[in-house]
C-alpha positions as CSV (number, residue, x, y, z in Angstrom):
1,M,-8.9,40.8,75.0
2,N,-6.1,43.2,76.1
3,I,-4.4,40.3,77.9
4,F,-4.1,38.5,74.7
5,K,-2.7,41.4,72.8
6,A,-0.1,42.0,75.5
7,F,0.8,38.3,75.5
8,F,1.4,38.3,71.7
9,L,3.2,41.5,71.7
10,V,5.6,40.4,74.4
11,T,6.0,37.0,72.8
12,G,6.8,38.5,69.5
13,M,9.4,40.9,70.9
14,I,11.1,38.0,72.7
15,L,11.2,35.8,69.6
16,S,12.4,38.5,67.4
17,S,15.2,39.3,69.8
18,C,16.4,35.5,69.7
19,D,17.6,35.6,66.1
20,D,21.3,35.6,65.3
21,T,21.4,39.1,63.8
22,L,24.2,41.3,65.1
23,G,25.0,44.9,64.6
24,T,28.2,46.1,62.8
25,Q,30.6,46.3,65.7
26,D,29.2,43.2,67.4
27,Y,29.7,41.3,64.1
28,L,33.3,42.5,63.8
29,D,33.9,41.6,67.3
30,W,32.5,38.1,66.9
31,A,34.5,37.6,63.7
32,Q,37.8,38.6,65.4
33,D,37.2,36.4,68.5
34,S,39.7,33.6,68.5
35,A,37.1,31.1,69.9
36,N,35.3,31.2,66.5
37,G,38.3,29.5,64.8
38,M,38.8,32.3,62.2
39,K,41.9,33.6,63.9
40,A,45.1,31.6,64.6
41,E,48.2,32.6,66.4
42,I,51.5,30.9,66.7
43,S,55.1,31.8,67.9
44,D,58.4,30.4,66.9
45,G,60.0,32.1,70.0
46,R,61.4,35.0,68.0
47,L,58.3,36.1,66.0
48,I,54.6,35.8,66.6
49,Y,52.3,35.2,63.7
50,T,48.6,36.1,63.7
51,L,46.3,35.1,60.9
52,Q,42.7,36.5,60.7
53,Y,40.2,35.1,58.1
54,Q,37.9,37.8,57.0
55,P,34.5,36.5,55.9
56,P,32.9,38.5,53.0
57,E,30.5,40.2,55.5
58,M,33.4,41.4,57.5
59,V,35.3,42.8,54.5
60,Y,32.1,44.4,53.3
61,L,31.7,46.1,56.8
62,M,35.3,47.3,56.9
63,R,35.0,48.8,53.3
64,Y,31.6,50.3,53.4
65,R,30.4,50.3,57.1
66,E,26.8,51.3,57.1
67,D,26.6,53.3,53.9
68,G,22.8,53.0,53.4
69,A,23.2,50.9,50.3
70,D,20.1,49.1,49.3
71,K,19.9,45.2,49.5
72,T,20.7,44.8,45.7
73,V,23.7,47.0,45.9
74,R,24.9,45.2,49.2
75,E,24.4,41.7,47.6
76,E,26.3,42.6,44.5
77,R,29.2,44.0,46.5
78,L,29.2,40.8,48.7
79,K,29.2,38.7,45.6
80,Q,32.2,40.6,44.2
81,I,34.0,40.4,47.6
82,S,33.3,36.6,47.7
83,T,35.5,36.0,44.6
84,L,38.5,36.0,47.0
85,R,39.1,34.6,50.4
86,H,40.5,37.4,52.5
87,Y,43.0,37.2,55.4
88,I,45.1,39.6,57.5
89,L,48.6,38.3,58.4
90,K,50.4,40.1,61.2
91,I,54.0,39.2,62.1
92,G,55.5,40.8,65.1
93,L,58.4,40.5,67.6
94,S,57.5,37.9,70.3
95,N,58.0,40.2,73.1
96,G,55.9,42.9,71.5
97,K,58.6,45.5,72.0
98,G,61.0,47.2,69.8
99,N,61.0,47.9,66.1
100,F,60.3,45.1,63.6
101,L,62.7,46.7,61.1
102,D,65.5,46.0,63.6
103,L,65.6,42.5,62.3
104,A,68.0,44.2,59.9
105,S,71.0,45.9,61.4
106,T,72.1,48.8,59.0
107,E,69.9,51.4,57.3
108,E,70.6,49.8,53.9
109,E,69.5,46.4,55.2
110,K,66.4,48.0,56.7
111,Q,65.5,49.5,53.2
112,R,66.1,46.0,51.6
113,L,63.8,44.6,54.3
114,V,61.1,47.1,53.5
115,Y,61.4,46.3,49.9
116,Y,61.3,42.6,50.4
117,L,58.2,42.9,52.6
118,S,56.6,45.1,50.0
119,Y,57.0,42.8,47.0
120,P,59.0,39.4,47.1
121,F,57.7,38.2,50.6
122,Q,54.3,37.6,48.8
123,N,56.0,34.7,47.1
124,D,56.8,33.1,50.5
125,I,53.1,33.0,51.6
126,A,50.8,30.3,50.3
127,L,47.4,28.7,50.9
128,M,46.9,25.0,50.7
129,G,44.2,24.5,48.0
130,S,42.7,21.5,46.3
131,H,45.4,21.8,43.6
132,G,48.4,22.3,46.0
133,W,49.8,25.6,47.4
134,Q,48.6,28.7,45.8
135,S,50.1,32.3,46.1
136,P,48.0,35.3,47.0
137,V,46.5,37.2,44.1
138,L,45.9,40.2,46.4
139,Y,48.8,41.2,48.5
140,H,49.3,44.5,50.4
141,F,52.0,45.3,52.8
142,E,50.9,48.0,55.2
143,R,54.1,49.9,54.8
144,S,55.2,52.0,57.6
145,M,58.7,53.3,58.5
146,D,57.7,54.0,62.2
147,M,58.9,51.9,65.1
148,K,56.3,49.2,65.4
149,A,56.9,45.7,66.9
150,S,54.7,44.1,64.1
151,R,53.9,44.4,60.5
152,T,50.6,43.7,58.8
153,F,49.8,42.1,55.4
154,V,46.4,42.0,53.5
155,L,46.1,38.7,51.6
156,G,43.5,37.5,49.0
157,F,43.4,34.0,47.5
158,E,41.3,32.8,44.6
159,N,38.2,30.8,45.9
160,D,38.6,27.1,45.3
161,E,35.6,25.1,44.1
162,N,36.5,22.3,46.6
163,Y,36.9,24.7,49.5
164,S,36.2,22.9,52.8
165,G,36.0,25.8,55.2
166,M,39.4,24.9,56.6
167,S,42.4,27.0,55.6
168,V,46.1,26.3,56.0
169,I,48.4,29.2,55.2
170,R,52.1,28.5,55.0
171,V,54.9,31.2,55.6
172,L,58.2,30.1,54.5
173,S,60.8,32.9,54.3
174,P,64.6,32.2,54.5
175,D,65.1,36.0,54.2
176,L,63.3,36.5,57.6
177,G,64.8,33.3,59.0
178,I,61.3,31.6,58.9
179,N,61.7,27.9,58.3
180,E,58.1,27.1,58.0
181,V,55.0,28.2,59.8
182,L,51.6,26.8,59.2
183,L,48.6,28.8,60.4
184,E,45.2,27.0,60.3
185,T,41.8,28.6,60.5
186,N,38.3,27.0,60.4
187,E,35.6,29.1,58.8
188,N,32.9,26.5,59.3
189,H,30.3,27.8,61.7
190,T,27.0,26.2,62.5
191,K,25.9,29.4,64.2
192,K,27.4,32.1,62.1
193,P,25.4,35.3,62.9
194,K,23.8,37.5,60.4
195,L,24.2,41.2,59.9
């Protein structure tokens, strides 16, 4: 009889360890892995563009971590987060060295560049939706005057009822000398892990 109990106990432990549930950091690592299709990167020789799709669960973890919220609160927060499709766009110098703001030569031009990146640049970013190109409804430039080779933008687009799981985001900025850059992510996953 003890052999049967031991067999069922071991079998139960093995089966429960085979589910697709990940811990917080493992989930974040999975979501940011380029092999999963949710991250795209392209270079035009001068600048490198990285786009990271953030599934609602990833946004939740980054905002709340493990705050001990019960299932009802968590589901309500996820529902609210899911009203937008969230992305992080990072634009940097291709060589990864130097100061991104050195794209402008004088202090006055650098101030103009910071202003442009803070506000008007959002009009130069669009997501292809079922009704054409749409501008972000959430835009945040992570403003910094330090010497960094890249700049980061937080983007949110309204969810489209015909969303296929494939996203194309266009960056078209004459002010930055960007003719047109298309970044594509694929958020369709047959084996998307659970938290």
